[in-house]
C-alpha positions, -999 to +999 in steps of 0.1 A: -502-302-325-484-322-356-473-358-341-434-363-338-417-377-369-395-407-368-366-390-386-353-359-396-333-351-424-311-321-422-299-306-455-275-278-451-270-254-482-252-222-494-264-204-526-273-233-544-308-232-554-311-255-583-293-281-566-311-280-535-344-281-555-332-315-573-322-328-537-356-318-522-375-334-549-356-368-546-363-364-508-404-359-514-401-393-536-392-414-503-409-445-501-414-438-463-443-427-455-447-386-457-459-382-419-428-404-407-405-378-416-395-340-419-368-321-439-349-295-421-331-271-446-305-249-429-291-218-451-255-211-440-258-174-447-230-166-423-204-191-443-194-203-409-194-237-424-213-268-427-207-280-395-224-249-378-253-255-403-255-290-394-257-285-359-285-260-360-304-286-382-305-315-359-310-291-329-342-277-346-353-312-356-380-330-338-373-365-346-354-390-323-333-400-353-316-378-375-304-381-412-278-359-430-271-354-466-260-325-488-280-301-510-258-316-543-270-352-535-298-373-551-313-396-523-324-429-537-364-436-530-353-459-504-329-438-486-347-430-456-365-461-452-334-482-452-312-459-429-341-459-404-342-497-408-306-497-397-309-474-365-340-492-353-324-525-354-303-513-324-274-492-340-264-458-328-251-444-363-251-461-397-235-451-431-251-455-463-235-460-498-227-429-519-225-435-556-205-412-577-209-418-617-178-406-634-171-405-671-152-432-690-118-409-687-122-388-657-102-358-651-079-356-619-105-333-601-134-359-609-113-389-600-102-370-564-137-362-557-150-397-562-130-409-533-162-398-514-177-428-526-152-452-506-148-430-475-160-449-443-183-422-430-196-392-449-221-366-439-236-366-475-254-401-462-254-408-426-279-413-398-275-410-361-296-414-330-303-378-317-291-388-282-257-399-294-254-364-312-264-347-279-239-368-259-211-359-285-219-323-289-225-327-324-199-317-351-170-295-340-177-261-356-138-255-356-138-271-391-151-240-408-147-255-443-163-287-458-135-310-448-128-334-421-157-322-400-176-358-408-142-377-400-138-360-367-174-370-357-170-407-369-135-409-349-156-395-318-184-420-324-158-448-326-142-434-296-175-433-274-181-470-280-213-464-299-223-491-324-218-477-360-231-501-387-232-500-425-266-495-443-255-504-479-291-500-494-294-466-483-281-449-514-276-415-523-264-404-558-234-376-556-229-363-590-195-348-595-199-308-600-183-290-624-152-272-613-134-243-623-098-241-637-071-250-614-094-261-584-070-283-570-049-253-559-078-237-539-083-271-522-051-271-506-064-249-480-083-275-468-052-291-457-052-270-425-079-288-411-061-324-415-038-307-389-070-298-364-079-336-372-048-350-364-045-331-332-077-347-320-071-382-334-035-386-342-037-425-341-068-427-361-057-401-384-026-423-392-046-452-393-076-442-413-066-411-434-028-409-439-002-432-427+027-409-432+034-374-442+036-360-477+076-365-477+074-359-515+061-329-512+086-318-486+114-331-510+100-309-538+098-277-519+133-284-504+148-288-537+130-257-551+142-232-521+178-250-524+180-242-562+191-203-558+218-216-539+227-249-555+218-250-592+221-289-594+190-288-571+169-281-598+174-317-613+157-333-587+132-309-583+120-313-620+123-354-616+101-353-585+078-327-602+073-349-632+066-378-611+038-363-593+023-350-627+026-386-640+009-401-611-020-373-613-020-381-650-023-419-649-059-429-664-068-392-666-083-374-694-057-366-720-077-336-734-049-308-740-065-284-716-067-307-688-031-319-694-021-281-692-037-277-661-021-307-646+013-296-658+008-263-642-008-272-610+017-300-607+043-272-599+022-252-577+004-278-556+036-291-534+046-255-522+009-246-514+003-281-497+034-276-475+025-239-467-011-249-456+003-280-436+025-257-417-001-231-414-024-259-399+004-271-375+012-234-364-026-227-360-034-257-341+001-259-323+004-296-334+036-312-347+018-321-380+034-327-413 
Protein backbone atom coordinates (compact mmCIF):
# COMPACT_ATOMS: atom_id res chain seq x y z
CA UNK A 1 0.00 0.00 0.00
CA UNK A 2 1.43 3.36 -1.00
CA UNK A 3 1.79 5.89 1.78
CA UNK A 4 -0.68 8.74 1.70
CA UNK A 5 0.62 11.90 -0.03
CA UNK A 6 0.67 15.23 1.78
CA UNK A 7 -1.18 17.10 -0.94
CA UNK A 8 -3.31 16.23 -3.97
CA UNK A 9 -3.46 18.38 -7.09
CA UNK A 10 -6.84 18.39 -8.83
CA UNK A 11 -6.84 19.36 -12.51
CA UNK A 12 -10.17 19.41 -14.37
CA UNK A 13 -9.91 19.18 -18.15
CA UNK A 14 -12.22 19.08 -21.13
CA UNK A 15 -10.87 18.21 -24.57
CA UNK A 16 -7.60 20.14 -24.38
CA UNK A 17 -4.88 17.45 -24.41
CA UNK A 18 -2.00 19.71 -25.47
CA UNK A 19 -2.70 22.24 -22.72
CA UNK A 20 -3.11 19.44 -20.19
CA UNK A 21 0.21 17.91 -21.25
CA UNK A 22 1.93 21.26 -20.69
CA UNK A 23 0.35 21.62 -17.24
CA UNK A 24 1.29 18.06 -16.21
CA UNK A 25 4.87 18.59 -17.35
CA UNK A 26 5.09 21.61 -15.05
CA UNK A 27 3.57 19.64 -12.18
CA UNK A 28 6.19 16.93 -12.63
CA UNK A 29 8.91 19.58 -12.27
CA UNK A 30 7.87 20.57 -8.76
CA UNK A 31 10.56 20.97 -6.12
CA UNK A 32 8.31 19.18 -3.64
CA UNK A 33 9.40 15.55 -3.36
CA UNK A 34 7.44 13.34 -5.75
CA UNK A 35 6.23 11.00 -2.99
CA UNK A 36 4.62 13.93 -1.17
CA UNK A 37 2.01 14.73 -3.82
CA UNK A 38 -0.34 13.11 -6.28
CA UNK A 39 -2.05 14.49 -9.39
CA UNK A 40 -5.74 13.82 -9.98
CA UNK A 41 -6.91 14.65 -13.51
CA UNK A 42 -10.69 14.75 -13.97
CA UNK A 43 -12.09 14.84 -17.49
CA UNK A 44 -15.43 16.57 -17.77
CA UNK A 45 -16.86 14.13 -20.30
CA UNK A 46 -20.46 15.02 -19.42
CA UNK A 47 -19.91 18.80 -19.90
CA UNK A 48 -21.41 19.26 -16.45
CA UNK A 49 -18.93 21.99 -15.64
CA UNK A 50 -15.69 22.47 -13.72
CA UNK A 51 -17.41 22.64 -10.33
CA UNK A 52 -18.61 19.05 -10.76
CA UNK A 53 -15.22 17.93 -12.07
CA UNK A 54 -13.37 19.49 -9.13
CA UNK A 55 -15.73 17.86 -6.65
CA UNK A 56 -15.10 14.49 -8.24
CA UNK A 57 -11.38 15.19 -8.08
CA UNK A 58 -10.99 16.19 -4.44
CA UNK A 59 -13.33 13.44 -3.26
CA UNK A 60 -11.20 10.86 -5.08
CA UNK A 61 -7.96 12.36 -3.74
CA UNK A 62 -6.08 10.76 -0.85
CA UNK A 63 -4.30 13.71 0.76
CA UNK A 64 -5.48 15.92 3.65
CA UNK A 65 -4.66 19.04 1.60
CA UNK A 66 -6.01 19.79 -1.87
CA UNK A 67 -4.49 22.07 -4.51
CA UNK A 68 -6.58 23.26 -7.45
CA UNK A 69 -5.36 24.49 -10.80
CA UNK A 70 -6.60 24.47 -14.41
CA UNK A 71 -5.39 22.50 -17.40
CA UNK A 72 -4.24 25.70 -19.18
CA UNK A 73 -1.90 26.89 -16.42
CA UNK A 74 1.84 26.40 -15.95
CA UNK A 75 2.56 26.01 -12.22
CA UNK A 76 5.95 27.34 -11.12
CA UNK A 77 8.49 24.83 -9.70
CA UNK A 78 7.85 25.92 -6.09
CA UNK A 79 4.09 26.17 -6.47
CA UNK A 80 3.16 23.13 -4.41
CA UNK A 81 5.88 23.63 -1.81
CA UNK A 82 4.78 27.23 -1.18
CA UNK A 83 1.09 26.41 -1.08
CA UNK A 84 1.66 23.49 1.25
CA UNK A 85 3.79 25.67 3.50
CA UNK A 86 0.95 28.18 3.87
CA UNK A 87 -1.58 25.49 4.75
CA UNK A 88 0.69 23.62 7.13
CA UNK A 89 1.36 26.89 8.97
CA UNK A 90 -2.22 26.80 10.20
CA UNK A 91 -4.39 28.19 7.39
CA UNK A 92 -7.57 26.47 6.28
CA UNK A 93 -7.21 27.74 2.72
CA UNK A 94 -4.71 29.73 0.71
CA UNK A 95 -4.63 31.52 -2.61
CA UNK A 96 -1.52 32.01 -4.69
CA UNK A 97 -0.37 34.35 -7.44
CA UNK A 98 -1.67 34.09 -11.00
CA UNK A 99 0.64 35.65 -13.60
CA UNK A 100 -0.95 36.47 -16.94
CA UNK A 101 1.58 37.89 -19.41
CA UNK A 102 0.05 40.22 -21.99
CA UNK A 103 1.36 41.82 -25.17
CA UNK A 104 2.36 45.48 -24.90
CA UNK A 105 -0.92 46.53 -26.51
CA UNK A 106 -3.53 43.88 -25.65
CA UNK A 107 -6.90 43.25 -27.20
CA UNK A 108 -10.03 43.93 -25.18
CA UNK A 109 -10.42 40.18 -24.63
CA UNK A 110 -6.83 39.77 -23.42
CA UNK A 111 -7.15 42.69 -21.03
CA UNK A 112 -10.46 41.41 -19.71
CA UNK A 113 -9.08 37.89 -19.21
CA UNK A 114 -6.08 39.27 -17.33
CA UNK A 115 -8.43 40.40 -14.57
CA UNK A 116 -8.01 36.87 -13.23
CA UNK A 117 -4.57 37.91 -11.99
CA UNK A 118 -6.06 40.46 -9.59
CA UNK A 119 -8.93 38.32 -8.33
CA UNK A 120 -8.98 37.51 -4.63
CA UNK A 121 -9.57 33.76 -4.95
CA UNK A 122 -9.48 31.68 -8.13
CA UNK A 123 -9.46 27.95 -8.72
CA UNK A 124 -6.52 28.34 -11.09
CA UNK A 125 -4.39 28.64 -7.95
CA UNK A 126 -5.81 27.78 -4.54
CA UNK A 127 -5.28 25.33 -1.69
CA UNK A 128 -7.79 23.96 0.83
CA UNK A 129 -7.83 21.57 3.73
CA UNK A 130 -9.89 18.56 2.79
CA UNK A 131 -11.86 18.85 6.02
CA UNK A 132 -12.90 22.39 5.04
CA UNK A 133 -14.16 21.19 1.66
CA UNK A 134 -16.07 18.40 3.37
CA UNK A 135 -17.61 20.84 5.83
CA UNK A 136 -18.67 23.24 3.06
CA UNK A 137 -19.78 20.53 0.65
CA UNK A 138 -17.20 21.47 -1.95
CA UNK A 139 -18.15 23.48 -5.01
CA UNK A 140 -21.76 24.33 -5.80
CA UNK A 141 -22.48 22.33 -8.95
CA UNK A 142 -25.31 24.69 -9.88
CA UNK A 143 -22.60 26.83 -11.48
CA UNK A 144 -22.55 24.93 -14.76
CA UNK A 145 -20.02 27.10 -16.57
CA UNK A 146 -16.49 28.11 -15.52
CA UNK A 147 -17.78 31.29 -13.92
CA UNK A 148 -18.32 32.39 -10.31
CA UNK A 149 -18.02 28.90 -8.83
CA UNK A 150 -14.73 29.97 -7.27
CA UNK A 151 -16.26 33.21 -5.93
CA UNK A 152 -19.05 31.18 -4.35
CA UNK A 153 -16.56 28.91 -2.59
CA UNK A 154 -14.53 31.96 -1.55
CA UNK A 155 -17.56 33.63 0.01
CA UNK A 156 -18.58 30.46 1.83
CA UNK A 157 -15.05 30.12 3.21
CA UNK A 158 -15.26 33.68 4.52
CA UNK A 159 -18.74 33.10 5.97
CA UNK A 160 -17.55 29.95 7.73
CA UNK A 161 -14.88 31.86 9.67
CA UNK A 162 -12.11 29.68 8.22
CA UNK A 163 -8.64 31.19 8.00
CA UNK A 164 -7.80 32.17 4.43
CA UNK A 165 -4.30 33.46 3.67
CA UNK A 166 -2.24 34.61 0.70
CA UNK A 167 0.64 32.48 -0.55
CA UNK A 168 2.23 35.01 -2.94
CA UNK A 169 5.21 32.80 -3.81
CA UNK A 170 2.93 30.00 -5.00
CA UNK A 171 2.84 31.11 -8.64
CA UNK A 172 1.09 29.73 -11.68
CA UNK A 173 1.47 31.29 -15.12
CA UNK A 174 -1.85 31.47 -16.93
CA UNK A 175 -1.30 32.41 -20.59
CA UNK A 176 -4.31 34.02 -22.24
CA UNK A 177 -5.57 31.55 -24.81
CA UNK A 178 -6.38 32.69 -28.35
CA UNK A 179 -10.05 33.48 -28.77
CA UNK A 180 -12.41 33.38 -31.73
CA UNK A 181 -13.85 36.51 -33.27
CA UNK A 182 -16.67 37.97 -31.18
CA UNK A 183 -15.82 35.90 -28.09
CA UNK A 184 -17.20 38.68 -25.88
CA UNK A 185 -20.69 37.93 -27.20
CA UNK A 186 -20.61 34.28 -26.14
CA UNK A 187 -19.25 35.26 -22.74
CA UNK A 188 -22.37 37.25 -21.89
CA UNK A 189 -24.18 34.01 -21.09
CA UNK A 190 -21.98 33.65 -18.04
CA UNK A 191 -23.67 36.67 -16.48
CA UNK A 192 -26.62 34.42 -15.67
CA UNK A 193 -24.51 32.88 -12.93
CA UNK A 194 -23.88 36.31 -11.44
CA UNK A 195 -27.56 36.20 -10.53
CA UNK A 196 -27.03 32.91 -8.70
CA UNK A 197 -24.00 34.27 -6.87
CA UNK A 198 -25.95 37.42 -5.94
CA UNK A 199 -28.85 35.35 -4.64
CA UNK A 200 -26.54 33.37 -2.37
CA UNK A 201 -24.30 36.23 -1.26
CA UNK A 202 -25.96 39.62 -1.95
CA UNK A 203 -23.80 41.66 0.43
CA UNK A 204 -20.49 40.12 -0.57
CA UNK A 205 -21.42 40.35 -4.26
CA UNK A 206 -21.97 44.09 -3.98
CA UNK A 207 -18.85 44.55 -1.87
CA UNK A 208 -16.45 42.44 -3.93
CA UNK A 209 -17.85 41.87 -7.42
CA UNK A 210 -20.00 44.78 -8.59
CA UNK A 211 -21.19 47.61 -6.38
CA UNK A 212 -24.14 48.59 -8.60
CA UNK A 213 -26.09 47.26 -11.59
CA UNK A 214 -24.93 48.05 -15.12
CA UNK A 215 -27.23 51.02 -15.54
CA UNK A 216 -25.41 52.00 -18.73
CA UNK A 217 -26.53 48.73 -20.34
CA UNK A 218 -30.12 49.29 -19.28
CA UNK A 219 -30.07 52.86 -20.57
CA UNK A 220 -28.72 51.72 -23.95
CA UNK A 221 -31.40 49.02 -24.26
CA UNK A 222 -34.15 51.41 -23.15
CA UNK A 223 -33.15 53.91 -25.85
CA UNK A 224 -32.98 51.15 -28.45
CA UNK A 225 -36.47 49.87 -27.57
CA UNK A 226 -37.90 53.38 -27.53
CA UNK A 227 -36.46 54.38 -30.92
CA UNK A 228 -39.27 52.87 -33.09
CA UNK A 229 -41.78 55.02 -31.18
CA UNK A 230 -39.60 58.04 -30.49
CA UNK A 231 -36.98 58.45 -33.24
CA UNK A 232 -34.98 60.96 -31.20
CA UNK A 233 -34.15 58.16 -28.76
CA UNK A 234 -31.61 56.98 -31.30
CA UNK A 235 -29.43 59.97 -30.42
CA UNK A 236 -28.70 58.94 -26.78
CA UNK A 237 -28.41 55.32 -27.97
CA UNK A 238 -25.64 56.29 -30.39
CA UNK A 239 -23.92 58.45 -27.74
CA UNK A 240 -24.04 55.77 -25.02
CA UNK A 241 -22.94 53.01 -27.39
CA UNK A 242 -20.08 55.15 -28.67
CA UNK A 243 -18.98 55.85 -25.10
CA UNK A 244 -19.04 52.11 -24.35
CA UNK A 245 -16.97 51.41 -27.46
CA UNK A 246 -14.47 54.14 -26.48
CA UNK A 247 -14.01 52.66 -22.99
CA UNK A 248 -13.27 49.24 -24.45
CA UNK A 249 -10.78 50.69 -26.92
CA UNK A 250 -8.86 52.75 -24.37
CA UNK A 251 -5.31 51.36 -24.32
CA UNK A 252 -6.29 48.41 -26.53
CA UNK A 253 -5.00 47.22 -29.90
CA UNK A 254 -5.73 49.49 -32.87
CA UNK A 255 -5.47 46.69 -35.42
CA UNK A 256 -8.34 47.31 -37.85
CA UNK A 257 -9.80 43.84 -37.32
CA UNK A 258 -9.88 44.39 -33.59
CA UNK A 259 -11.41 47.86 -34.00
CA UNK A 260 -14.13 46.43 -36.24
CA UNK A 261 -14.82 43.63 -33.76
CA UNK A 262 -15.07 46.13 -30.91
CA UNK A 263 -17.43 48.38 -32.89
CA UNK A 264 -19.83 45.57 -33.82
CA UNK A 265 -19.77 43.80 -30.47
CA UNK A 266 -20.25 47.09 -28.60
CA UNK A 267 -23.60 47.36 -30.34
CA UNK A 268 -24.60 43.80 -29.44
CA UNK A 269 -23.24 43.39 -25.91
CA UNK A 270 -25.66 45.62 -23.95
CA UNK A 271 -28.83 43.84 -25.22
CA UNK A 272 -27.23 40.43 -24.72
CA UNK A 273 -26.00 41.33 -21.24
CA UNK A 274 -29.42 42.61 -20.20
CA UNK A 275 -31.08 39.49 -21.62
CA UNK A 276 -28.82 37.14 -19.65
CA UNK A 277 -29.15 39.23 -16.48
CA UNK A 278 -32.92 39.00 -16.71
CA UNK A 279 -32.69 35.29 -17.60
CA UNK A 280 -30.61 34.71 -14.47
CA UNK A 281 -33.00 36.74 -12.33
CA UNK A 282 -35.95 34.68 -13.57
CA UNK A 283 -34.17 31.35 -13.37
CA UNK A 284 -32.94 31.87 -9.83
CA UNK A 285 -35.88 33.98 -8.68
CA UNK A 286 -33.88 36.90 -7.43
CA UNK A 287 -34.16 40.65 -7.94
CA UNK A 288 -30.89 40.98 -9.81
CA UNK A 289 -30.01 43.69 -12.31
